[in-house]
C-alpha positions as CSV (number, residue, x, y, z in Angstrom):
1,M,0.7,-16.7,8.3
2,N,-0.4,-13.5,7.3
3,Y,-3.1,-13.2,5.2
4,A,-1.3,-10.9,2.6
5,K,1.4,-13.8,2.2
6,V,-1.1,-16.6,1.6
7,L,-3.0,-14.0,-0.8
8,F,0.5,-13.2,-2.8
9,I,1.6,-17.0,-2.8
10,A,-1.7,-18.2,-3.8
11,L,-2.2,-15.3,-6.5
12,C,1.2,-16.7,-7.6
13,L,0.7,-20.0,-8.1
14,L,-2.1,-19.2,-10.0
15,L,-0.9,-17.1,-12.8
16,L,2.5,-18.9,-13.2
17,P,0.8,-21.2,-15.2
18,G,-0.6,-18.8,-17.5
19,I,2.1,-16.6,-17.8
20,G,3.4,-18.3,-21.5
21,I,0.0,-18.0,-22.6
22,C,-0.4,-14.2,-21.9
23,E,2.9,-13.9,-23.9
24,T,1.5,-15.3,-26.7
25,S,-1.6,-13.3,-26.4
26,G,0.4,-10.1,-26.2
27,W,-0.3,-9.0,-22.8
28,T,2.2,-8.2,-20.4
29,G,2.5,-7.2,-16.4
30,N,3.8,-7.6,-13.0
31,L,2.4,-8.5,-9.7
32,N,4.7,-8.3,-6.9
33,A,4.6,-8.2,-2.7
34,F,5.1,-5.0,-1.3
35,I,7.0,-5.0,2.2
36,G,7.7,-1.4,3.9
37,Y,6.7,1.7,6.0
38,K,3.7,3.4,6.1
39,N,3.9,6.9,7.6
40,Q,0.3,8.7,8.3
41,T,0.9,12.5,8.0
42,D,-1.6,14.0,9.8
43,E,-1.1,16.1,13.4
44,F,-3.7,14.2,14.3
45,F,-1.8,10.3,14.7
46,R,1.7,12.3,15.8
47,P,3.6,11.9,17.9
48,E,3.1,7.9,18.7
49,V,1.2,6.4,16.2
50,D,1.8,8.0,12.7
51,D,4.8,4.9,11.6
52,H,3.5,1.8,10.5
53,F,4.8,-1.3,9.4
54,E,3.3,-2.5,5.5
55,L,2.5,-5.2,4.0
56,G,1.1,-4.8,0.3
57,L,0.5,-6.3,-3.6
58,Q,0.8,-4.5,-6.5
59,L,-0.7,-5.5,-9.7
60,D,-0.8,-4.1,-13.1
61,F,-1.2,-5.3,-16.7
62,K,-1.7,-4.1,-19.7
63,P,-2.0,-4.9,-23.6
64,S,1.1,-5.2,-25.3
65,N,-0.2,-2.2,-27.1
66,W,-1.5,-0.1,-24.1
67,P,0.9,3.2,-23.6
68,V,0.2,2.8,-19.6
69,S,-1.1,-0.3,-17.5
70,I,-4.2,-0.6,-15.2
71,A,-2.8,-0.5,-11.8
72,I,-4.6,-2.1,-8.8
73,D,-2.9,-2.5,-5.4
74,G,-3.8,-3.2,-1.9
75,F,-1.8,-2.5,1.6
76,R,-2.8,-3.2,5.1
77,S,-0.5,-1.1,7.9
78,V,-0.1,-1.1,11.5
79,S,1.2,1.0,14.1
80,G,1.2,-0.8,17.2
81,E,0.6,-0.7,20.3
82,T,2.2,2.4,21.9
83,T,1.7,4.1,24.8
84,L,2.6,7.8,25.4
85,W,1.9,10.8,28.0
86,A,-0.4,13.5,26.8
87,A,-1.6,16.7,27.9
88,A,-1.6,17.1,31.8
89,T,-5.5,16.8,32.1
90,L,-5.6,13.5,30.0
91,G,-2.8,11.2,31.4
92,L,-1.8,8.2,30.2
93,V,-2.9,7.6,26.9
94,T,-2.3,4.2,25.0
95,A,-3.1,3.9,21.5
96,E,-3.0,2.0,18.0
97,S,-3.8,2.7,14.2
98,R,-4.5,0.9,11.7
99,T,-5.3,1.0,7.8
100,Q,-6.1,-0.8,4.5
101,E,-5.9,1.4,1.2
102,I,-7.1,-0.3,-2.1
103,N,-5.5,1.9,-5.1
104,I,-7.0,1.6,-8.9
105,G,-5.5,3.8,-11.7
106,I,-3.3,3.8,-13.7
107,R,0.9,3.4,-14.3
108,K,3.5,3.9,-16.7
109,I,6.0,1.8,-17.1
110,W,9.0,2.5,-18.9
111,N,10.8,-0.2,-21.3
112,D,13.7,0.7,-22.7
113,T,15.9,-2.3,-20.9
114,P,15.6,-5.3,-20.9
115,H,16.5,-5.4,-16.8
116,L,15.7,-1.5,-15.2
117,R,11.9,-0.7,-15.7
118,P,10.9,2.7,-13.8
119,Y,7.0,3.5,-13.8
120,I,5.2,6.2,-12.4
121,G,1.1,6.0,-11.4
122,G,-1.3,6.9,-9.7
123,G,-5.1,7.0,-9.8
124,I,-8.6,6.9,-6.8
125,A,-7.7,5.7,-3.1
126,Y,-10.5,3.7,-1.2
127,I,-8.9,4.4,2.6
128,K,-10.0,2.6,6.0
129,N,-8.7,4.2,9.2
130,E,-9.4,2.3,12.8
131,I,-7.9,4.2,16.0
132,D,-8.6,2.5,19.4
133,G,-6.8,2.6,22.7
134,D,-7.8,3.7,26.5
135,I,-7.9,7.0,28.2
136,L,-6.9,7.5,31.9
137,F,-8.5,3.3,31.3
138,T,-11.1,4.0,29.4
139,D,-11.4,2.2,26.4
140,F,-12.0,4.8,23.0
141,S,-12.6,3.2,19.2
142,D,-13.5,5.0,16.1
143,D,-13.4,3.5,12.8
144,D,-14.7,5.7,9.2
145,S,-13.0,5.2,5.5
146,G,-12.7,7.7,2.4
147,V,-12.0,8.2,-0.7
148,G,-9.4,9.9,-2.4
149,F,-6.4,9.4,-4.7
150,W,-2.3,8.0,-4.7
151,L,0.4,8.7,-6.7
152,D,3.6,5.9,-6.7
153,A,7.0,6.1,-8.4
154,G,9.7,3.2,-8.5
155,F,10.9,0.8,-10.7
156,Y,11.4,-2.8,-11.7
157,W,14.3,-4.7,-11.9
158,T,13.8,-7.7,-13.6
159,F,16.4,-10.6,-13.9
160,A,15.4,-14.5,-14.5
161,K,13.5,-13.2,-17.5
162,H,10.0,-13.3,-14.9
163,L,11.1,-12.2,-11.2
164,N,10.9,-8.3,-10.6
165,F,12.9,-6.9,-7.1
166,G,12.4,-3.3,-6.8
167,F,11.5,-0.2,-4.6
168,D,8.3,1.6,-4.8
169,L,7.5,5.5,-3.1
170,R,4.0,6.4,-2.7
171,Y,1.5,9.2,-1.4
172,S,-2.2,8.5,-0.7
173,Y,-4.7,10.8,0.6
174,A,-8.6,10.5,1.5
175,E,-10.2,12.4,4.1
176,V,-12.1,10.5,6.6
177,K,-13.4,11.3,10.7
178,L,-12.0,9.9,13.8
179,L,-13.0,10.7,16.6
180,D,-15.2,14.1,15.8
181,E,-11.9,15.4,13.6
182,D,-11.6,15.4,10.2
183,V,-8.3,13.7,9.3
184,N,-6.2,12.2,6.6
185,A,-6.3,8.4,6.9
186,G,-3.5,8.3,3.7
187,G,0.0,9.1,3.8
188,F,3.6,8.1,2.4
189,H,4.5,5.2,1.7
190,A,8.0,3.7,1.3
191,G,8.8,-0.5,0.9
192,V,10.4,-2.8,-1.3
193,I,8.6,-4.7,-3.7
194,L,9.4,-8.3,-4.9
195,G,7.5,-10.7,-7.7
196,I,7.2,-11.7,-11.0
197,H,6.9,-10.3,-14.8
198,W,5.2,-11.8,-17.5
């Protein structure tokens, strides 16, 4: 079983008994799993290792009298190993790109209706990028991490009082050095979210 799924299930089991306590103490929040897509927009990753499958967890919480929530989100993405033809001087190239992100900041959630709740957010992004493969049957591997920013927008549709379904769009940016080039390890993210509200 994927580590992200295990962590999400464990957090749900830990939080469910506390939903009633949080409600009576005036705290509100959301814990959601994210399943979707990331596109690394930097030309360095094109044309074959820019599209990633991505999993993540999104957490936001606040006292009921705060105008914004604290947001802590984590993501892991992978392009899958891809074979491509590079320049004639390079020959056959196989490569894979992987990223891990931690996004910390604030999220403004509008609660004008009991079910549909749009939001926007942003803050600081920490991103680690790994890339490896081979060129002419010679292995290469590199990784680096950097700090930048993230912005997101989306909505929660809350039903049965405590269950969330929704959609999240996000952009992240952090500069890293891979294979002696400065590149953006972030990019555009899009996916569905499913989780709990208290």
